[in-house]
C-alpha positions in Angstrom: -39.3 12.9 63.9 -38.0 13.3 60.5 -35.4 15.8 59.4 -34.2 17.6 56.3 -30.3 18.8 55.5 -30.4 22.5 54.6 -27.2 23.4 52.9 -26.2 27.6 52.8 -24.2 28.5 50.0 -21.7 31.4 51.3 -18.3 32.2 51.8 -15.7 32.6 54.3 -16.7 36.1 55.3 -20.1 34.6 55.5 -19.6 32.5 58.1 -19.6 34.7 61.2 -23.2 36.7 60.2 -24.8 33.3 59.2 -24.0 31.4 62.4 -25.4 34.6 64.1 -28.4 34.8 62.1 -28.7 31.0 62.7 -28.6 31.6 66.6 -31.3 34.3 66.2 -33.9 31.9 64.5 -32.8 29.1 67.5 -30.8 26.6 65.0 -28.1 26.2 67.3 -26.4 23.4 65.3 -24.4 23.8 62.4 -21.8 22.4 60.2 -19.2 24.3 58.0 -17.4 23.3 55.3 -15.0 25.6 54.4 -12.2 25.2 51.8 -10.2 28.1 53.2 -9.8 26.3 56.6 -9.3 22.7 54.8 -6.4 23.9 52.7 -4.4 25.5 55.8 -4.7 22.0 57.1 -3.1 20.3 54.1 -0.6 23.4 54.1 0.2 22.7 57.7 0.1 19.1 57.4 4.5 18.4 56.4 4.1 15.1 55.6 1.8 12.5 54.1 -1.3 15.0 53.7 -2.2 13.0 50.3 -3.2 10.3 52.6 -6.6 12.2 53.7 -9.9 10.7 53.5 -10.9 10.9 49.6 -14.4 12.5 50.4 -13.3 15.4 52.3 -10.9 16.2 49.0 -13.8 18.4 47.6 -13.0 20.9 50.2 -10.4 21.7 48.6 -12.2 24.2 46.6 -15.4 25.6 45.8 -17.7 27.6 47.9 -18.2 27.5 51.9 -21.2 25.5 52.8 -23.1 25.7 56.2 -25.3 22.7 57.0 -27.9 22.8 59.4 -31.1 20.1 60.3 -34.5 21.1 60.5 -37.7 19.2 61.5 -40.0 18.1 58.8 -43.0 19.6 60.3 -44.8 23.0 60.8 -42.1 24.6 63.1 -39.5 23.2 60.6 -41.4 25.2 57.6 -41.5 28.1 59.9 -37.4 28.0 60.5 -36.7 27.3 57.1 -39.1 30.8 55.7 -37.6 32.8 58.3 -33.9 31.7 57.3 -35.0 32.6 53.8 -36.1 35.9 54.8 -32.8 36.6 57.0 -30.6 35.5 54.4 -32.3 38.3 51.7 -31.7 40.8 54.2 -28.1 40.0 54.8 -25.7 43.3 53.2 -21.9 42.5 52.2 -20.3 39.9 49.9 -21.0 36.6 51.4 -21.2 34.8 48.0 -24.8 33.1 46.4 -26.5 32.4 49.8 -28.6 29.4 48.3 -30.3 27.2 49.9 -30.5 23.5 48.9 -32.0 20.7 50.8 -30.7 17.1 50.6 -32.8 14.5 49.0 -35.7 16.5 48.8 -37.3 19.1 46.1 -38.3 22.4 47.9 -41.9 22.4 46.7 -42.4 18.4 47.8 -41.0 19.7 51.3 -43.3 22.4 51.5 -46.0 20.4 50.8 -45.5 17.5 52.7 -45.0 20.0 56.2 -48.7 20.6 55.7 -50.1 17.3 56.9 -48.6 18.7 60.5 -51.0 22.1 60.2 -53.7 21.2 62.1 -56.8 23.7 63.4 -55.8 25.4 67.0 -56.6 28.1 69.6 -54.5 31.2 70.7 -55.7 32.9 73.3 -59.3 33.8 74.4 -61.0 34.8 71.2 -58.9 33.4 68.2 -59.3 30.3 66.5 -56.3 29.6 63.6 -57.2 27.1 60.9 -55.5 26.7 57.6 -57.0 27.2 54.5 -57.2 23.4 53.3 -58.8 22.4 56.8 -62.8 22.6 58.0 -63.2 25.0 61.1 -65.3 22.9 63.8 -66.3 23.1 67.2 -65.2 27.1 67.3 -67.6 28.2 69.7 -67.3 32.3 69.8 -63.9 32.3 68.4 -63.2 34.4 65.6 -61.9 32.2 63.0 -58.6 33.1 61.2 -57.8 31.4 58.0 -54.1 31.2 56.9 -52.3 29.8 54.1 -48.5 31.2 54.8 -47.3 30.2 51.4 -43.3 30.5 51.5 -44.0 33.6 53.9 -43.6 33.0 58.2 -46.5 33.0 59.9 -48.7 29.9 60.3 -49.3 30.6 64.6 -47.8 27.8 65.5 -44.5 29.4 66.4 -44.1 30.8 69.7 -43.5 34.2 68.9 -46.3 34.4 66.4 -48.7 33.1 69.4 -47.2 35.4 71.8 -47.6 38.2 69.7 -51.3 37.2 68.9 -52.3 37.0 72.6 -50.6 40.2 73.7 -52.7 42.2 71.0 -55.7 40.3 72.4 -55.1 41.7 75.8 -54.4 45.3 74.7 -56.3 45.6 71.9 -59.1 48.6 71.6 -62.3 48.5 69.2 -61.1 51.1 66.5 -57.4 50.7 66.8 -55.2 51.6 63.8 -52.1 49.0 63.7 -49.0 48.9 61.8 -47.2 45.3 61.2 -43.2 45.5 60.8 -42.2 42.5 59.0 -45.7 41.1 58.3 -44.6 37.9 56.7 -47.9 36.0 56.4 -50.0 38.7 57.6 -51.5 37.0 60.4 -50.9 39.2 63.0 -52.3 41.9 61.2 -55.2 39.7 60.4 -55.7 38.5 64.4 -55.7 42.4 65.1 -58.4 43.4 62.6 -60.8 40.0 63.9 -60.3 41.4 67.4 -61.5 45.4 66.6 -58.8 47.1 64.8 -60.2 49.8 61.9 -57.1 49.7 59.5 -53.9 48.0 59.1 -50.4 49.1 57.7 -48.3 46.3 56.5 -44.5 46.3 55.4 -42.3 43.6 54.8 -38.8 43.5 52.7 -40.0 40.7 50.9 -42.3 41.7 47.7 -43.4 37.9 48.1 -44.5 38.1 51.7 -46.8 41.1 50.8 -48.1 39.3 48.1 -49.1 36.7 50.4 -50.1 38.5 53.1 -52.9 40.5 50.9 -54.1 37.2 49.5 -54.4 36.0 53.4 -56.4 39.0 54.0 -58.4 38.6 51.3 -59.1 35.0 52.3 -60.6 36.6 55.6 -62.9 38.7 54.0 -60.7 42.4 55.3 -61.7 45.0 53.2 -59.6 46.5 50.7 -60.0 50.2 51.8 -58.6 49.3 55.5 -55.0 47.2 54.1 -52.4 49.3 53.5 -49.4 47.1 52.1 -46.0 48.0 51.2 -42.7 46.4 50.5 -39.3 47.7 51.5 -37.1 48.3 54.4 -37.9 51.6 56.7 -34.3 51.4 58.1 -32.7 52.4 54.6 -35.6 53.9 52.6 -36.3 56.9 54.0 -39.3 58.0 51.7 -40.8 54.6 52.7 -40.5 55.5 56.3 -41.8 59.1 55.8 -44.9 56.9 53.8 -45.3 55.0 56.9 -44.9 57.7 59.4 -47.1 60.3 57.6 -49.5 59.2 61.1 -48.7 57.4 64.5 -50.5 54.1 65.4 -52.4 52.6 68.5 -50.3 49.3 68.2 -47.0 48.8 66.2 -46.2 45.0 66.0 -42.7 43.7 64.8 -42.4 39.9 64.8 -38.6 40.0 63.6 -35.2 38.6 64.7 -32.9 40.4 67.7 -30.5 42.3 65.1 -33.4 43.9 62.9 -35.2 44.8 66.0 -32.3 46.7 67.0 -31.7 48.3 63.9 -35.1 49.4 63.8 -35.3 51.0 67.3 -34.7 54.3 66.6 -37.3 54.6 64.2 -39.6 53.2 66.1 -40.8 56.4 68.3 -41.9 58.0 65.0 -44.6 55.6 64.5 -45.9 54.8 68.0 -48.9 57.1 68.9 -48.2 58.8 72.5 -50.5 56.2 74.3 -49.5 53.6 72.0 -48.2 50.3 72.2 -45.2 48.5 70.8 -45.2 44.6 70.7 -41.8 42.9 69.8 -41.1 39.5 69.2 -38.7 37.0 67.3 -36.0 37.4 69.8 -34.3 34.3 71.3 -34.8 34.6 74.9 -31.1 34.7 75.4 -30.6 37.8 73.3 -34.0 39.5 75.3 -32.2 42.0 77.4 -29.9 43.2 75.0 -32.6 43.9 72.4 -35.0 45.6 75.2 -31.7 47.7 76.1 -31.7 49.4 72.7 -35.4 49.7 72.3 -36.0 51.5 76.2 -32.9 53.7 75.5 -34.9 55.1 72.3 -37.6 56.0 74.4 -39.8 53.1 75.9 -40.8 51.4 79.0 -41.3 47.7 79.5 -45.1 47.2 80.4 -45.0 43.6 79.8 -42.8 40.6 79.5 -43.8 36.8 77.5 -41.6 34.0 77.0 -42.3 30.6 75.4 -39.8 28.0 74.8 -36.7 29.7 74.1 -38.7 32.6 72.7 -39.7 35.9 74.2 -42.2 38.8 73.4 -42.1 42.3 74.7 -44.8 44.7 75.3 -43.6 48.3 75.7 -45.2 52.2 76.0 -43.9 55.4 74.9 -42.1 57.5 77.4 -44.2 60.6 78.1 -42.7 63.7 76.4 
């Protein structure tokens, strides 16, 4: 397998939150080059510090760099997209938060991984295929076409698969669905193909909303059943009120643990009394922590699913 070196430019303040963010995404190995740490070492070494290898002297000044390695495949593409999205949501003085990839331009890398993205089945009813591939031998399965572009959601990531499998088990014809953190729109498309009558999509990233709408159109979903919004329902009260003008049969949130925890107080405003909440994007070691916060806000667990290092949880609203 080929790996790509990804460099995140930040400052000393960014080390802790970005490390946590990387762990949330399942990226556990990170190399940190921090000028402050290196200068402390030089100042604390009383003799012969000028004999330090010259290749390290660039660490004396400049930005902090956090270096990770991601596989050059579909999973790596999902990781990189989720990483960009998560960095865009960080609030605070953490430097530029620019991402660069060593030895390859971003456009070439994003095209290269596509050769690994092939059609596949999810659950009992869906067949996922990239827009550039032909559908063959799909039987009675609904064909879901997707071009993630620079948005998260090809269907190959464990969290996306788990969400779609959960939706298949619980959805009823005519359900109204809310997709929080819609990414490529794949969960909404799957929900519509499985019986939903209207779809409300929200993402903090304007490009993701654009890509999602393009993917919905690619799957011939009528415009009059699509309600797409860009913004943050946690901090934007006006947007939250607009979304909560009605409640939904199914609310899906495939995001990361910390965002799910922050959203938890808002979930009850979105879910119907007999509705279902599906949360995922949770690395399994943090599942209990997230579930405890969500259940404290008026929900109980119906089912939990796990694949690889990832968890998906289906919850119902506690009766008033």
